C-alpha positions in Angstrom: -119.5 -75.0 3.1 -117.0 -77.5 1.5 -115.0 -77.4 4.8 -118.0 -78.5 6.9 -118.8 -81.3 4.5 -115.2 -82.5 4.4 -115.1 -82.6 8.2 -118.3 -84.5 8.4 -117.0 -87.0 5.9 -113.8 -87.4 7.8 -115.7 -87.9 11.1 -118.0 -90.5 9.5 -115.0 -92.3 8.1 -113.2 -92.4 11.5 -116.4 -93.7 13.2 -116.7 -96.4 10.5 -113.1 -97.5 11.0 -113.6 -97.6 14.8 -116.7 -99.7 14.5 -114.9 -102.2 12.2 -112.1 -102.5 14.7 -114.5 -103.0 17.6 -116.3 -105.8 15.7 -113.0 -107.4 14.8 -111.9 -107.2 18.5 -115.2 -108.7 19.6 -116.0 -105.7 21.8 -119.0 -104.4 19.9 -120.7 -107.8 19.4 -119.1 -110.1 22.0 -119.2 -113.8 21.3 -119.4 -114.8 25.0 -121.0 -113.2 28.0 -120.2 -113.8 31.7 -123.7 -114.1 33.3 -122.4 -114.1 36.9 -119.2 -114.5 39.0 -118.2 -114.5 42.6 -115.0 -114.6 44.7 -114.9 -117.1 47.5 -113.4 -114.7 49.9 -110.8 -115.8 52.5 -111.6 -119.4 53.1 -110.1 -120.8 56.3 -109.9 -124.2 54.6 -109.1 -124.9 51.0 -108.2 -122.6 48.2 -109.7 -119.2 47.4 -111.3 -119.2 43.9 -113.4 -117.3 41.4 -116.4 -119.1 39.9 -119.1 -118.1 37.6 -121.2 -118.8 34.5 -120.4 -118.0 30.9 -122.7 -118.2 27.8 -121.8 -118.5 24.2 -124.1 -115.9 22.4 -123.3 -117.1 18.9 -124.6 -119.9 16.6 -121.1 -121.4 16.4 -118.9 -123.4 18.8 -116.3 -121.4 20.5 -113.0 -123.4 20.8 -111.8 -121.4 23.8 -113.2 -118.7 26.0 -110.6 -116.9 28.2 -112.1 -114.7 31.0 -109.7 -112.3 32.7 -110.2 -111.1 36.3 -108.4 -108.3 38.0 -107.5 -109.0 41.7 -107.9 -106.0 43.8 -106.7 -105.1 47.3 -108.9 -103.5 50.0 -108.2 -100.0 48.6 -109.0 -101.1 45.1 -105.4 -101.3 43.8 -104.9 -104.1 41.3 -102.5 -106.6 42.7 -102.7 -109.3 40.1 -104.9 -111.1 37.6 -106.2 -114.5 36.9 -107.7 -116.1 33.8 -110.5 -118.7 33.7 -110.6 -120.8 30.5 -113.5 -122.8 29.0 -112.9 -125.2 26.1 -115.4 -126.1 23.4 -118.5 -124.0 24.3 -121.3 -125.0 22.0 -123.7 -122.6 20.3 -125.9 -120.7 22.7 -124.7 -123.0 25.5 -124.0 -122.0 29.1 -121.4 -123.5 31.4 -119.7 -122.8 34.7 -116.1 -122.0 35.3 -113.7 -121.9 38.3 -110.2 -120.6 38.7 -108.2 -121.2 41.9 -106.1 -118.3 43.2 -102.5 -118.7 44.4 -102.5 -119.0 48.1 -99.8 -116.3 48.8 -101.6 -113.8 46.5 -105.2 -114.6 47.6 -104.5 -113.4 51.2 -104.4 -109.8 49.9 -107.3 -110.0 47.6 -110.5 -108.2 48.8 -112.5 -108.2 45.5 -112.3 -109.2 41.9 -113.3 -107.3 38.8 -114.2 -108.7 35.4 -111.7 -107.9 32.8 -111.5 -108.8 29.1 -113.3 -111.8 27.6 -111.4 -113.3 24.6 -112.8 -116.0 22.3 -111.0 -118.3 19.8 
């Protein structure tokens, strides 16, 4: 009987540590949320880009929001990444962002996937 209780306590302790780490990393309760994003595709004129909307979901100003995107080829292989950055996003505010892709890389990009959102 003591063994089962000890295992349960160990499991609860591990889960508590993981929850604390998730909160610290901002993954359990994110401070910013990307509401939408799109990839311009292969523009015949101009630069290909990713644009979207991000919202601060806290009651505090976020100095910087960094939004990572994975650039994928037609078969879904990651061929690069780009980061959109937003500065000084006020409490509960929403704003748009845009990041231009390098021309030599963008020719091979078929789709983009949202990666990690970091706030500072």
